NUBAMI-886332 format. One record per residue: residue in one letter; x, y, z of N, C-alpha, C, O, CB in turn. Coordinates in pm, whole numbers, plus 32768, in hexadecimal, padded with zeros to 4 digits. Glycine has a CB too. Layout:
<nodes>
AXYZXYZXYZXYZXYZ
...
</nodes>
This chain:
<nodes>
M8A717D5685E389E17D4D85C489AE7DD6859989C37E3A85DE89907D198640
N896B7DDA852489397E5984F088C17E88854188697E39856389157E4C845C
A88BD7F0A855E884C7F4385A787D27F4A854C87DF7F5D84D3886E7FCF85DD
L875B7F39858786E07F44853A86C87FD5851586EE802F856086687F0B8588
P868A7FED84A086688078847D860180AF84DD85BF806585268634808083EC
V85F4813284DE859281748534853381C384DC855E8214848A85D781D1859C
A84B281AB84EB844E81EE849A844D828484B3846F82B2852083C581B484B4
K842682CE844D8418835F845C839D838284AE839F83E284FC841283A383D3
T83318336849D82B6835084E582CC833E857B830182D885A7824582F584B4
T82A283A085C982AD8398865A8252832B868F81DB8326866E828D841F869B
R828882D486E282388268871C81DD82A187898201830187CD829381F98755
P816782648799810E8292880581528288888C81A3822E88A3808C823F8805
G813182E388E6816F82E4896A815F826389B681BC823689F98137835289BB
N80E7822589AC80D381A989F68124813789BC814480D78A028041818589F7
A814781408939819B80D988FD822780E0893782668079894E81A080E78865
Q8257815A894F82DC816A898782E281358A16834E81118A46830581FE8984
A8271812F8A59826D80F98AE0825480638AE2823F80278B4B820281408B31
G825680288A6B82427F988A6281B07F6E8A6481927EF98A7B82897F568AD1
K81567FCC8A4D80C77FAC8A4F80877FDA89CD802A802B89CD80817FEE8AC9
N80B97FA6895F80897FD088DC7FFC7F9A88C37FE77F2288B880E87FA0886D
V7F9C7FF588BB7F127FCE88A07EE77FFE88157E70800287F77EB48007890C
Q7F46802187C37F258055873F7EE17FEA86EB7F127F7A86DE7FA2808A86F8
R7E71800F86B27E227FB286637E427FC085CF7E89801C85A57D8D7FC9867B
V7E0D7F6285807E277F5C84F07DA37F5284A67D497F0884CE7E847EE484CD
A7D977F9D843A7D247F9183E17D517F4E835F7DAF7F7C831F7CE4801D83C4
A7D0E7EE3833A7D297EA282BA7CCE7EE282517C537EDB825B7D117E0782C2
V7D0B7F2081EE7CC17F6481837CD07F1281047D3F7EF780D77CF47FF8816E
I7C607EEB80C97C607E9280557C1D7ED67FDF7BA27ED47FD57C197E0C8077
P7C6B7F137F857C2F7F477F097C057ED07EB27C537E727EA27C947FA47EBC
A7B8E7ED27E7C7B5E7E5D7E327B037E877DC07AB47EE57DCC7B167DFD7E8F
K7B107E407D537AB47E527CE17A947DC97CA77AED7D7F7C7E7AF17EB07C73
D7A157DA87CA579E57D297C6E7A2E7CB17CAB7A647C5C7C6479F67D287BD6
E7A2F7CAE7D307A727C417D797A0F7BED7DCA7A317BBA7E347ADE7C7A7DD6
A79957BE07D99792E7B9A7DE679567B0A7E06792E7AD67E6E78AC7B9A7D99
E79A37ACA7DAF79C77A3E7DC67A2B7A2E7E377A2A79C67E7A7A007A037D48
R7A807A907E4F7AEC7A807EB07AE27ADE7F297B287AC97F8C7B6F7A967E6D
I7A907B437F217A957BAB7F887A6A7B7780117AA07BA580757A3C7C207F60
A7A0D7B1A801979E17AE8809C7A557AA380E47A6C7ABC815A796B7A86808C
A7A9E7A4D809C7B107A0880DA7B7B7A6C81027BBA7A5E816B7B4A79A08079
T7B907AD280AE7BF57B3880CD7BCF7B84814B7C237B9B81A27C057B9A8058
V7B527BAB81567B247BF681CB7B307BA1824A7B667BD082AE7A927C2381B9
R7B007B2782457B077AD182BB7B987ABB82E67BB67ABA835D7AC27A4982A0
S7BEF7AA882867C7C7A9282A57CBB7B1182DE7D097B09833D7CC87A658227
A7C9A7B8582A57CD27C0482D67CA67C2083657CF27C5B83B27CA77C77827B
R7C2E7BF783897BFC7C0E84107C4D7BC184787C477BE184EF7B697BE78419
A7C977B5B844D7CE67B0A84A97D737B4084BE7DBF7B08850D7CEC7A7B8476
I7D987BAA84787E1D7BE5848A7E257C2485157DCE7C7385397E3B7C4E841B
P7E8C7C0385627E997C3E85E87E9A7CD785E27EDB7D12858C7F187C0C862C
H7E537D16863E7E497DA7864F7DEA7DE985EB7DCF7E6085F77ED17DE58641
V7DB67D9E858A7D537DD6852D7CCB7DD885707C977D6F85977D4E7D8584A7
D7C917E4E857E7C0B7E5885B87BA87E9685587B347EAD857B7C107EAA8638
L7BD47EB084DE7B7C7EEA84787BA77EB683F07C1A7EC783C77B807F86847C
V7B4A7E7783AA7B627E4C83207B037E9C82C87A897E9382D57B4B7DB0830E
L7B3E7EEA826F7AF17F46821B7B067F2381887B777F2281577B1A7FD98236
V7A9B7F0681447AA07EEB80B57A6F7F66806A7A027F9A80847A4A7E6D808F
V7AC17F94800D7A9880027FB67A757FC67F2F7ACD7FA17EE27B0A80707FA8
D79F37FBC7F1579C47F847E9679CF7FEF7E2B798480517E2B79307F4F7EA2
D7A2F7FDD7DD17A4F80447D6E79FE80317CEF7A3480147C847AE480427D4E
G797A80427CFD7923803D7C88790D7FB27C5079027FA17BD7795A80927C1D
S79077F4D7CA678F27EC37C77786B7EB57C30780A7EF97C4F78FB7E607CEC
E786B7E587BD177EE7E387B8B77B37DB57BBD774B7D897B8C78067E317AF5
D77F57D757C1F77C17CFB7C5977967D177CEA777E7D8A7D0F782B7C887C54
D778D7CAE7D3B775A7CBD7DC477C97CCF7E2B77B67CAB7EA077077C457DE8
T783A7D067E0378AA7D167E6078807D587EE278A17D267F4D79187D677E20
Q78387DC87EDA78167E127F5577BF7DC07FB377D37DC4802C77CF7E947F31
H775E7D767F7D77037D297FD177497CB2800F77337C928084768A7CFB7F7F
V779D7C6F7FC277E67BFB7FF578487C27806278567BE480C878317BB37F83
A788C7C97804B78EC7CCA80AD78A77CF0812F78DA7CD2819C79377D428075
R78357D31812477EC7D5A819D77BB7CE081EB77C17CDD826677747DB58177
A778B7C7C81A3775C7C0281E677CD7BB9822C77B67B72828E771A7BA58180
A78497BCA81FA78BD7B88823678F37BD482AF794F7BA482F2792B7B7981CF
G78BB7C4A82CC78E27C93834479317D12832C79637D4E838B79317C3C8399
A793D7D3D82AE79877DB78291792D7E31829778B47E29828079C97DAE8207
V796A7EA382B8792B7F2482A079407F42820C79B07F3381DA79667F9782FE
V78DA7F6C81C678E47F7F813678BF800E811078598043813C78897F1B80EB
V7913804B80BE78F280C9807D790080B07FE7794D805B7FBC794E814080AE
R78B680FB7F9978B080DD7F0A78BF815A7EB4788281C17ECF782E80967EE7
H7912814E7E4D791681B47DE478A981927D7F789A811E7D5979A381BC7DA0
S785F81F47D5477F381DB7CF4782881B17C6C77E181717C1E779C82577CE5
H78A581D67C4F78E581AA7BD3797881907BF079AD81BD7C5678D582167B60
N79B981487B987A4481247BAD7A9E819E7BA77AA181E67B437A7080BD7B44
R7AE881B67C157B41822A7C1D7BD482027C277C2B82597C257B1B827F7C94
G7BF081817C327C7A81537C367CAB81377CC47C7081647D267CD381B97BF6
K7D1780EA7CCB7D4980BB7D4D7D73812E7DA87D56812B7E1F7DBD805D7D39
A7DB881917D717DE781FF7DC57D7282467E087D7782647E7F7E3982637D71
A7D0982607DBC7C9382A27DF57C52824B7E607C23827D7EC67C2E82C37D88
A7C4F81C77E497C16816C7EAB7C69816C7F2B7C3281687F997C0C80DD7E71
M7CED81717F1D7D4481777F937D2D81F87FE07D2681F7805B7DD8816B7F69
E7D2182677F9A7D0C82E77FDC7C8482EC80227C78832180907D1883597F77
T7C1D82B47FE17B9982AD80207BA08257809E7B6A827C81067B3182737FBD
G7BE381E580947BEE818C81067C3481CE817B7C0781C481ED7C37810E80E0
A7CA2821281607CEC825681CB7C9882C3820C7C9D82D582857D6F82918195
A7C4B830B81BB7BF6837681F17B89833D824C7B6B837782B47BB783C6817E
V7B4E82CD82257AE5829082767B20825C82F97AE3826A83637AA0821E8229
V7B97821F82F27BD881F0836D7BF2826583CB7BDA825984437C5E81A8834B
A7C2182D583957C3C834A83E97BBD837984307BC383A184A47C7683BC8394
M7B4D837383EC7ACF839D842A7AA6833E849A7A5E836684F67A6083A483C1
R7AD382C284937AAD825F84F87B14825385687AFC820C85CA7A9981D884B6
D7B878297855A7BE9829685C67BB182E2863E7B6E8348862F7C7082D58596
A7BCE82AF86B47B9882EA872E7BF2835987607C6D835087587B868280879A
D7BB583C387957C01842F87D27C5183FA88497C2183A788967BA384A187FF
G7CCB842B88567D1D840388C77D69838288B67DB38359890F7CCA83F8893D
R7D58834188437DA282C788287DF782DC87AB7DD2832C87547D42824C8817
P7E68829487A07EBB82A487287E6B827F86AB7E19822386B07F3A824E8732
P7E8282C4863C7E3C829E85C07E61821085997ED281E485AD7E5F8300854E
R7E0281CB85617E1C814285357E89813E84CA7E94819884777D9C81018500
L7EDA80D484CE7F3080B8845D7ED9808A83E97E6D805283FE7F9C804D8481
L7F0680A2836F7EBB807D82F87EFC800482B57F708009828E7EB280F48295
M7EB07F9982A87EDE7F2182637E8E7F1481E27E167EF881E57ECF7EA182BD
F7ED07F2781717E8C7F1A80F07E9D7E8C80BD7F0C7E5780B57EC47F81808A
I7E2C7E4E80997E297DC280727DDB7DB57FF07D707DF17FE17DEA7D6980E1
D7E0F7D697F927DC77D517F157D4F7CF67F2F7D557C9E7F847E247D137EAB
G7CE57D0E7EE57C697CC57EFC7C6A7C347ED27C107BE97EF67BFD7D077EB7
D7CD17C0A7E857CD27B817E527D2C7B237EA37D4A7AB47E747CFE7B817DC3
L7D587B4C7F1A7DB17AF77F6A7D6A7A807FA87DAA7A1C7FC97DF27B497FD6
G7CE87A887FB97C9E7A197FF17CCF79F4807C7CED7A4B80CE7CA779A17F96
D7CD8797380967CFD7942811B7D8B796781447DAD795D81BA7CEE78AE8121
T7DDF799180E57E6A79B381077E797A41813C7EE77A6781637EC379A0808F
A7E0E7A90813E7E197B1C816A7E537B2681F77E9A7B8682157D917B608166
V7E357AC6824D7E687AC982D67F017AC582D97F3E7AEE833B7E2F7A558326
N7F3D7A94826E7FCF7A89826A80147B0E8250808F7B1382437FF77A268200
T7FC77B79824780047BFF824580277C2D82D280627C9882E47FA47C658203
A80067BDD8336801E7C0283C280AD7C2D83DF80C07C8A842E7FFB7B90841B
P81157BEF83A4819E7C1983C281BD7CAA839D82227CE183CB81FF7BBF837C
L81697CE9834A81807D74832581657DD48399819A7E43839C81297D9A82AE
V81137DA983F780EA7E038464815C7E1F84C481707E9284EC80747DC784AF
R81A67DB984E882077DC78555826F7E35853F82817E878598824C7D468569
P82B57E3A84CC831D7EA284BE82E57F2F84C283297F8B84EF83687E8F843D
V82697F428494822D7FC7849781FA7FE78523820E8055855581BA7FD28430
R81BB7F88856081837F9D85E681F17FB3864E81DD7FFC86AF812D7F25860F
E82667F74863982D37F7F869A83367FEF8679839A7FFE86BE831C7EFC86A3
G831A803C8610836D80B085F383EC809285A9844780E585A6838F80F3866F
V83F6801C856A846B7FFB8519845F8038848E84C3805D8450847D7F62850F
A83E58042845C83CD807683D6834C80C683D382F380B3842783C78004836E
D83428120837382C58169835A826E812182F581F4813282F282E481F78328
L82AF80CF82A2826B8088823682A57FFC822C831E7FEB821F827980D381AE
A824F7F968231827A7F0B821E82347ED481A281BA7EDE8195825A7EB5829C
I82827E9A814882517E6A80C7825F7DD280C282C77D9C80E6829F7EAD8052
A81F67D8E809481F87CFC808F824D7CC8801C82427CF67FAB816B7CC68083
L82A27C67803C82EB7C1B7FD7829E7B9A7FC082947B47801A837E7BFF8004
L82697B887F4982187B127F2A826E7AA37EEE82CF7AC07EA881A67B367ECA
P824C7A257F09829079B77EC3826779B77E31820679F87E0B826E792F7F05
K82B1796F7DE0829079667D528204792F7D4181E078CA7D7D82F6790D7D07
Q81B579737CEF8129794E7CDC811878EF7C67814B79077BFA80D479CA7CC8
A80CF78837C7E80B578227C14806678647BA4800378A97BBD806977A87C4B
G8092784D7B28804B78817AB4806F790D7A8B803B793F7A287FBC787B7ACD
A80C8794E7AD780F079D77AB4813B79D57A30819279817A1A81487A167B22
G81187A3479D681517A30795181AD7AA3792D81DE7AA978BC80E77A2B78F1
G81C57AFE798882187B71796882AB7B4F796182D77AE7799282027BDC79CE
R82F87BA9792283887B96791583D77BF5796E84527BFE796383B27BA97885
G83947C3A79C583D87C917A2283FD7D1979EB84497D637A2A84517C4F7A52
I83C87D3D797683EC7DBD793883B87E32798B84027E9279A583B47DC478A8
V833A7E2B79B583007E997A0383407EA07A8C83617F0C7ABE82677E887A10
V83527E2C7ACA83927E287B4E841E7E627B4784477EB07B9E83977D977B84
G84687E3D7ADF84F07E707AD084F37F067ABC854A7F4B7AF285337E2C7A5B
A84957F3A7A6E84907FCA7A56847280157AD784AF807C7AF484277FEC79EB
A84137FE17B2683F180227BA58466801A7C068484807C7C4B83757FE07BE3
R84A77FA87C0C85177F977C6985897FF77C4785C080387CA0854B7F077C66
R85AB80017BC8861A805A7B9F85F880EB7BBC864E81387BE6863A80487B0A
A857B81117BA58554819B7BBE855B81BC7C53858E82257C7984C681B67B89
I852881627CA6852D817A7D3685BD81837D6785DE81D97DB884E2810A7D81
E8612812A7D36869E812C7D6086E381AC7D32872F81E87D7E86E880B27D28
A86C981D57CB78709824E7C8386DF82CB7CD0872E83287CE186E8825E7BEF
M866382CD7CFF862E83467D3F863883457DD7862B83AE7E1685A083587D17
T865082CE7E12865382C67EA486CC827C7EDC86EE828C7F5185D682837ED6
G870D822A7E89877D81DA7EB9875481517EEE87AB81017F1187C482237F23
W86D281357EF586A280B37F278671805F7EB3862980927E5C863180C67F8F
S86967FDF7EAF866F7F857E4286137F187E7886437EB27EAA86ED7F467DFE
P85907F2C7E7085337EC87EA4852B7E4D7E4A853C7E587DD084A97F057EB4
S85127DDA7E8585047D607E3684817D5D7DEA847C7D337D77850F7CE57E8F
Q84147D8B7E2C83907D887DEE834D7E127DFA82F57E267E4E83377D1B7E2F
P83787E6F7DA783477EFA7DB182B37F0A7D9482787F707DBA83947F517D55
L82757EA87D5181E87EB57D2D818B7E707D9081127E6E7D7B81D27E7D7CA3
S81C27E387DFA816F7DF27E5C81087E517E98812B7EBD7EC981C67DB57ECB
G80897E297E93801E7E7F7EC57FFB7E697F567FB07EB87F907FA57E6C7E73
M80307DFF7F9380147DE4802080767E34807380ED7E188074801E7D4C8040
R80437E9980BA80987EF9810080577F2481837FDF7F3C818980B47F7280A8
C80AA7F2D81EB807E7F65826A80CE7FE3828381497FE28276808F7EFE82E0
L808B804F82A680D280CC82BF8089812083248013810A834180E4811A823E
T80D08181835B809581DB83BC803B824083768049825982FE81028223840E
R7FE0827983C37F8A82E4838D7FDF8358835C7FC3839182F27F27831483F8
E8046837C83A9809B83EC838280DE83D082FD80E4842882A68105840783ED
A8111835682EB81538334826D80F0833881F981118369818D819482AA8277
F80788304820F8015830681A37FF7839481777FF283B180FF7F9482C081CF
E7FE483EC81D77FC4847681B4803A84BA816F80278511811A7F9D84C58231
A80B484938194812A84CB81518135849D80C1817784DE807081A884A5819D
A80F6842D80A180FC83F68019808A84277FC08089840A7F4880FA8360801E
T802C84707FF87FBC84A17FA87FDC85297F6A802A85757FA37F3D84AB7FFD
P7FA085487EF57F4784F37EA97F91847D7E6A8003848B7E3E7F0185447E3C
L7F50840A7E677F8E83917E337F9683977D9B7F4583D87D597F4183157E60
A7FFA83527D65800383457CD47F8B82F67CA17F5A829C7CE5808882FF7CAA
R7F5E83187C2D7EE882D77BF57F09824D7BBC7F7C822D7B9F7EAA832F7B8A
G7E9E81FD7BAD7EAB817D7B687F0C811E7BAA7F1781197C257ED581947ADB
W7F5380D27B577FAF806B7B87803380A57BB6808C805B7BDF7FC880057B1B
G804181277BB280BC81667BE280B6818A7C75811481C77CA980D881E17B93
V804981657CBB803681917D4480A3815F7DA280D481AC7DF57FB081637D77
E80CB80E17D96813180AC7DF181BA80E97DD88201810C7E36813A80147DE4
T81DE80F67D59826081317D37826781C17D6682CA81EB7DA2827B81297CA0
G81FE820D7D4B81FB82997D76820082A77E0C824882FD7E40818082DD7D41
M81B482547E5481B4825A7EE6823F823F7F1F826D82877F78815181F57F1F
T828281D97EEB830681B57F1E836982267F0883B4824A7F62833881357EDA
I836A825F7E9083C782CD7E7383AA83447ECD8406837D7F0883BD82F77DDF
D832C836A7ED7830983E07F26833183D17FB98368842E7FF4827383FA7F1D
L8316835D7FF28334834A808083CA8344809B83FA838080FA82F182CB80B3
L841382FC804884A282F1805F84E68379804D8543839A809784E0828B7FFF
R84B983C77FED84F6844B7FD884D784AB804B851D850E805E84C584877F55
K846F848D8097844D84E1810A848684AA818D846984DF81F883B684ED8117
G84D6844281838519840F81FA84D283A1824484FE837B82B1852F847C8255
Y8465836D820E842082FE824F846A827C823284B1827081CE838E82F68220
V8458821B828984A1819C82818445812E824C83D6811C827D84D98175830C
A847480E581E68428807781AB84767FF581BB84F17FF381B2840A80918116
V842D7F8881D384697F0381D984127EA58189839A7EBD817684787ED3826D
E844F7E38815A84047DCE811883FF7D55817684637D3481B684447DA9808F
V838B7D15817E83777CA681DB83397C30818F82D27C41814F831C7CD18252
P83777BBA8195833C7B45815182B37B23818A82A07B1D8203839A7ACC815D
C82537B0C813081CB7AE68158819B7A7880F981AA7A85807F816A7B628156
D81637A0F812E8137799E80DD80AB79BA80A68046798D80DD8138791B812F
L80A77A05803980297A327FFF801479F67F75807379DA7F2D80257ACA7FF7
K7F9679E27F537F7379B17ECE7F027A077E977E9D7A1F7ED97F49791A7ED2
H7F167A357E1D7EAE7A867DDE7EA17A5E7D4C7EED7A0A7D1B7ECD7B1E7DEA
R7E437A9A7D077E2B7A7B7C7A7E9A7ABB7C277E9C7B357C157D9E7AAD7C4D
A7EF47A697BF47F677A9D7BAA7F407AC37B1C7EE67A897ADF7FD87A367BA8
S7F877B277AE87F737B507A5D7FB67AEA7A01802D7ACD7A107FAC7BE07A44
T7F6A7AB579A27F9E7A4D79497FE17A8A78CF7FEF7B0478C67F2D79EF791E
N800B7A35787380517A6477FC7FF77A6B778180287A75771180C87A0B77E0
D7F737A6577967F187A7177257F067B0577027F477B5B773C7E8F7A307745
L7EAE7B2176A37E9C7BAB76767E707C0676E87EA07C7776F47E367BB17604
K7E157BD5773A7DE57C2577AB7E587C47780A7E627CB8783B7D767BDB77F7
G7EAF7BE578247F207BFD787C7F837C5F78417FBB7CB278897F667B7B789B
Q7F987C5777BF7FF57CB3777D7FC07D42777E800C7DA27791800F7C8676ED
I7F3D7D50776B7F017DD577707F0E7E0F77FD7F2A7E85780F7E6C7DD07746
H7EF97DB978607F057DE478EC7F937E1579087FA47E7E79467EE17D71794B
R7FF87DCA78DC80827DF178F880A97E6F78AA80FA7EBF78DA80E27D7F78D5
A80707E827833808A7EFC77E980537F76783480927FDF7838804D7EF3775C
A7FDC7F65786E7FA27FD278BD7FF57FEC793A8007806079617F117FB078E3
Q80277F827979807F7F9379EC80FB7FE279C6812280407A0C80A87F0A7A25
Y81397FBD795881B47FFF792C819B8093791281EA80E9793A81EC7FBC78AC
R812C80B078D08108813D78B480F8818B7936812E81F87944808681447862
D80AE815379948092819B7A10810D81AB7A68811D82127AA9802681537A5E
V816481467A6981E181527AB5823781C17A7B826E82127AC5822F80CC7AB3
L824281C779F68291823179B7825582BA79D4829E831A79ED829A821A7920
L81D182C579D18190834479EF81AE83707A7E81CB83E57A9780F9833A79D9
A81A783127ADC81C383337B678254835E7B7A827083BF7BC081A482BB7BC1
V82AF83167B3B833E83357B47835D83BC7B0883A2840E7B44839482C77B05
N832A83D47A90834784527A4C830C84CA7A96834985357A988311844E79BD
A829784B97AD2825C85257B2082B685497B9582C385BF7BB881CF84FE7B52
R82F484E47BD3834B84FE7C4583D285357C1A841085817C648360847E7C96
K840085107BA58479854E7B6F846185E27B5584B586367B7584A785077AEE
M83EF86017B1A83CE868C7AFD83C086DC7B7E83F0874D7B88834C86947AAB
R837F86A07BE2837086E47C6283F886FE7CA3840F87687CDC831886917CC0
G8451869C7C9884D786AC7CCF8524871A7C8B856C87677CCB8523862B7CC5
A851487237C05855A878B7BBB852588167BE0857388747BEF854B87747B23
V84A288227BEF846688A27C17849588CA7CA284B7893E7CB983CC889A7C13
D849888697CFE84C588877D86855788B47D88857D890C7DD484B3880D7DE1
A85A888747D32863688997D2C864789277CFA869B89717D2E868288387CD1
V85F8894E7C9685FF89D77C6185D38A3B7CCD86138AA37CDE85A689E57BE2
R85698A1B7D1485398A757D7E85A28A837DEB85B98AF07E1F84B58A417DBA
H85E28A147E0E86478A177E7686BE8A6B7E4B86F68AB87E99867389887E9A
A86E68A5B7DCB87568AAB7D9987338B3E7D9887868B937DB9877D8A7E7D0B
G86B68B5D7D73868C8BE87D72868C8C267DFC86B38C997E0C86058BF37D36
S865F8BDA7E60865C8C0D7EE886EA8C247F1D87008C817F6B86108BAB7F43
N87498BD07EF487D38BE27F1E88118C607EE188608CA67F2188268B687EF9
V87EC8C7C7E63881F8CF57E2187EB8D727E6688368DD17E7D87F78CF67D8B
R87678D717E88872B8DE77EC887628DFE7F54876E8E707F8186938DD97ECE
S87848D8F7F9987B88D9E801F884D8DC7802088888DD8808B87A68D1C806C
</nodes>
């Protein structure tokens, strides 16, 4: 029987004594999700150990912030659209301000705003992180009805992650993720745009953090094969390549610095 991996993040002392009271904050970056955000918030509030649901309204032009607040979420708002990475960073910062002194920092569960009633099905992501098996748990989604992509962007992200870390994830672009505060901070600054997940995975694995993929029965608004969907996937491909190339460049610079330090020593 294979042994379970051990997370890099140190588990809280009370967890080691079998009394894990570590809480979870569900952070929902959202833009123009007024139709689905209420169901997503209500569903996220039902996730075990979640005691804070925070919606970061990233410059919506509809009533996302008001609908989310009425559904029971804490809401913070960007005055203009700054992108998913910025919304994630804002959300994590607000959670940190609400963490209580003397208690372990909350785990961060990032959830897309369009999951609706299925958001509660991200619950399986909590256990491996909370129990110290992984620092980062990534949702594996079932095939989505109406999805029109051919896997080009997913394949590019997967190959890059494998080449740079040795790990080949099935769904490298999955945005539903639970991770420790320490791991999140180790991944910042986050890659911009649609490259945020790929960049986060590469950064954490290269620093020795442990990632796992966990099946979750989630349904979201899939990208179709019409012009809008093709434009979306083109933007994804661009951002993934930018994130990967930035990390290749960083790796090359670090290698040169390391070689230089060895010569001087």
